[in-house]
N, C-alpha and C positions, 0 to 999 in steps of 0.2 A: 504493500500500500504506500509506503514511504517513497519507493522508487517512482510510482505513478504520480504522486504529488510533486516530487522534484522535477519530473519530466514536464508536467503541466506548467509549473512555475517557470521553467527554463524556456519553453517554446510557445507559450500562449500568445505572445506578440507575433511570433512568426506565423502561427496558425491564422491569426486575424489578418495579417498581410496577404496570405495566400487566398483566404476567403474573399477579401476585398478585390483582389485581382481577378478572381473567378467571376465575381458579381459584375465587375466592370466589363469583362469580356462578354458575359451573357447579355448585358444591357446593350453593348455596342453592336453585337451581332443581331440581336432581336430588332434593334432600331435601324438595321441596314446601314450603319455608319462605316462598316468595313466591307471589303470585297467578299460577297457571299460564297464565291468559289474557293478562294484561298483560306477564308476564315468561316468555316461552317458553324452553325449554332451549337450550343451545348447539347441540345436534344439529339442532333445528328451525330455528334461525337460519342454521346452515351450509347446510342443505338449501334454505332460501329464497334464500340468496345464489347458490347454484348454479342454481336455477330462473330467477332474474331477471337472471343475469349478462349475457344478450344485450341486455336493455332498458336497462341502466345507461348504456352509452355514449350512447344517444339522449337520455336524461334529462340527462346531463352536458353534451352539446352544446347542448341547449335552454337550460339554465341559464346557460352561458357566453355564449350569444347575447344574453342580457339583461344579464348582469352586466358584461361587458367594456365595451360602449358606455356603460353607466351610469357606470362608474368613470372612463372617459376624459372624458366630459362634466362630471362632478362635479369632477375635478381641474382642468380648464381654467377652469371658472367660479370655483372656490374660489381658485385661484392668481391669476387675473386680478383679481378683486374684492379679494382679500386684499392684493395688492401695492399697489393703488391706496389702500386704506384705511391700510396701513402707512406709505406714503411721504407721504401728504397729510393732515396733522392736521385741517384744516378739513373735508375730505370725510369723514374718519373720524368726527368728532364729529357731523356732520350725519346720516350714514346708520347709524351704529352702533346707536342705539336701535331703529330700524326693523328692522335685521337681527336683533338680539337678540330682539325681540318675535316675529318670525316663526319663529325657530329653536326657541322653546320649545313650539310647537304640535306635538304628536306626529303623525308621518306617518300612523299608522294612522287617525287621525280624518279625514284628508283623502282616504282611499281611496274613499269614495262619490263625492266630487266628481271625483276623477281618472278613475274608471271611467265616470262619466256624461259628462264634458266632453271626454275624449280620444277620438280617432277609433277606436282599437282597444285591445285589452288590452296589446299590446306597448308602445305608447307610454305607456300608463298605468303599466305596471310600471317603465319607465325613469324616469318622473317621480317615482314614489314612492321608488325606490332612490336617485336623485340627491338628492331632498329629505331623505331620512332619513340620508344619510351625508356630506353636504357640509360640515356645520357644523364638525366637528372640524378638518378641513383649513383651512377659512376662518379660524377664530379662531387656530389655531396659526400660520398665515402672518402674520396681523396682529401677534400677540404676538412672533413671531420677528423680524420686521423692526423693531418698536419697541424690542427689546432689543439691537439691534446697537450695539456700541461706536462712539461718535461718531468715534473716531480712524480707523476704517476709511474713513469718508467723507472725512475730512480728507486721508488718504493718496490717496484716489481723486481729490480735487480737485487735489492736488499733481501727480498723473500726468495730469491733465486728462481723466479718464474721465467720460463723460457718456452719457446716453441708454441704449441697449440694452447697450453695453459695460459701463457702470457697474452696470446691473441684473444682467447675466450673470456678471460677474467679481467683484463685491463684494457686492451686496445678497442675491441668492439663495444663494450659497455660505455666507455668514455666518448666514443664517436657516435653512439647510437641515436641521440637526439637529432643530430645533423643528417645522419643516414636516413632516418624515418621521414624527416621533412622532405628529402629528395624523393623518397618512395611515393609520397603522396602526389607529388608532381608527375612522377612516372606513371602512376595509376591513372591519372586524368589523361595523360598522353596516350596511354594504351586504349582507353575508351574511344578517343578520337580516331586512332588508327584502326580499331576494330570496325567502327562504322564505315570508314573508307574502304577497308578490305572487303567487307560484306557487300558493298555496292557493285562489285565487279566479279562475276563468275559464281556467286553463291546461289544456292537454292533456298536456304533458310537462314534465319538470323534476324535479330532486331533491326540492325541497320539495313539489311536487305528488304525487310518488310516496309520500312519507311520509304526507301528509295523506289521500290517497285510501285507502290501506290501513288507516290508523287509523280512518277513518269506517266502513269495511267490517268492522272487527273482526279484520282479518288482521294481528295484531301481530307475527308472525314476519317477514312482509314489511316491516312498518314498521321493525322493528329492523335488518333487512338494509339498507334504504334509509338509515336513520340512520347506520349504520356506514360505508356507502359515502360519504355526504355528509361525514361527519366526516373521513375519510381525505383526500378531495379538498380540503377547506378547510385542513387542516393542511399539505398539500403546497403550496397556494397561499400560505399565510402564510410558509412556509419559503422559497419562491422570492422573495417580497417582502423578507424579511429579508436574503437574499443580495444582492439589488439595493441595499437600503439600506446594507448594510455596504460594498459597493463604492463607492457614492456618497460615503459618509462615511469612506473609507479614510484621509483626511488627518487625521482626529480621533484623539484618544487613546482607546484601547479601555478 
């Protein structure tokens, strides 16, 4: 009960803002103040949600089947390379210019190469999502390790911590606030690339559903898919925030 009360106290203003925006949209569409084709009424959008409710889980599963492996691969690569760059100055100075030059290339420009060179659409989608979302975590890992107070390492030397123990108990915990901040940015970038990847060659997926109906001029379905996708992404972000808060429970709020 206390959690529910705290939740209401924290988000009641946010709920009022959302309700006000929904009421404003309903008024504007009912009064024909907006283009009725691009901006269907709330009733039409509600009817579209009801009609497509059965297909939404299939699109969700398809999207997660691409997104989750991409996030895992991206996190492993970013953390592994970021730790090496952060702990070894010579390696960092050698490879950093190359990494930076590659990171500024938009993932969208690489989509023709990915679709042509990868064996199938699934692997091409994973490549694009990993490429488009990895950099924030990578650079935050490097910067987080470089910013660690030298005294932590001195204490680790006093305790004779080395190797994996030093990495697990000193390096990663000290840099974790910065690393997780980068992961939040990477997660948002992964959502963007997921929608882009699903728009080309996919048969299912939340992004594909929105794109297909927009191309067909079925904007009530497009809005329904957009609302469903937004709800899913907000839930995922909230779950990640809970995980982040648990990992950083030792820090000052």
